[in-house]
C-alpha positions in Angstrom: 47.0 59.2 85.9 48.6 62.6 86.2 52.4 62.3 86.8 52.3 64.6 89.8 49.6 62.6 91.4 51.4 59.3 90.5 54.6 60.5 92.0 52.9 61.5 95.3 51.1 58.1 95.4 54.3 56.3 94.8 55.7 57.9 97.9 52.8 56.8 100.1 51.0 60.2 100.1 47.3 59.4 100.6 44.4 60.6 98.5 43.2 63.0 101.2 46.6 64.6 101.6 46.9 64.9 97.8 43.5 66.6 97.6 44.6 68.9 100.4 47.8 69.8 98.6 45.9 70.7 95.4 43.2 72.5 97.3 46.0 74.6 98.9 47.6 75.0 95.4 44.4 76.5 94.1 44.3 79.1 96.9 48.0 79.8 97.6 50.6 78.2 95.3 53.5 79.3 97.5 52.0 77.6 100.6 51.4 74.5 98.5 55.1 74.4 97.5 56.1 74.7 101.2 53.6 71.9 102.0 55.0 69.6 99.3 58.6 70.2 100.5 57.5 69.1 104.0 56.0 65.7 102.8 59.3 63.9 103.4 59.8 63.0 99.8 63.4 61.9 98.9 65.3 64.8 97.6 65.5 63.4 94.1 61.7 62.8 93.9 61.1 66.3 95.3 63.3 67.9 92.6 61.6 65.8 90.0 58.2 66.9 91.2 59.2 70.6 91.4 60.8 70.4 87.9 57.6 68.9 86.4 55.5 71.7 88.0 57.8 74.4 86.7 58.4 73.0 83.2 54.8 72.0 82.6 52.3 74.1 84.6 49.5 72.4 82.5 50.1 69.3 84.7 48.7 71.3 87.6 45.5 72.0 85.6 45.2 68.3 84.7 45.7 67.2 88.3 43.2 69.7 89.6 40.6 68.5 87.0 41.4 64.8 87.7 40.8 65.5 91.4 37.5 67.3 90.6 38.6 70.6 92.0 37.9 74.1 90.7 40.7 75.3 88.3 39.3 78.8 88.2 40.7 79.2 91.7 44.2 78.3 90.4 43.9 81.0 87.7 42.8 83.6 90.3 45.7 82.6 92.6 48.1 82.9 89.6 46.8 86.4 88.9 47.4 87.4 92.5 51.0 86.3 92.2 51.5 88.3 89.1 50.4 91.6 90.8 
């Protein structure tokens, strides 16, 4: 299992909410980060999660694929951020 998904599940974040987070991430990464910060994760877990995302963006791709979402939307969102 993807470590991002595993960390969310360890902290009692349900499958539907995880899917919603990654769906938001594919459309608006900044909004997804705000959503993640509002999940009520303990500060150390939140920092770990954000660190994983920043150090290994490939984990996002793996999680999106594991959840069966469309990664091309992530790429499009990333391009918009770079403009």
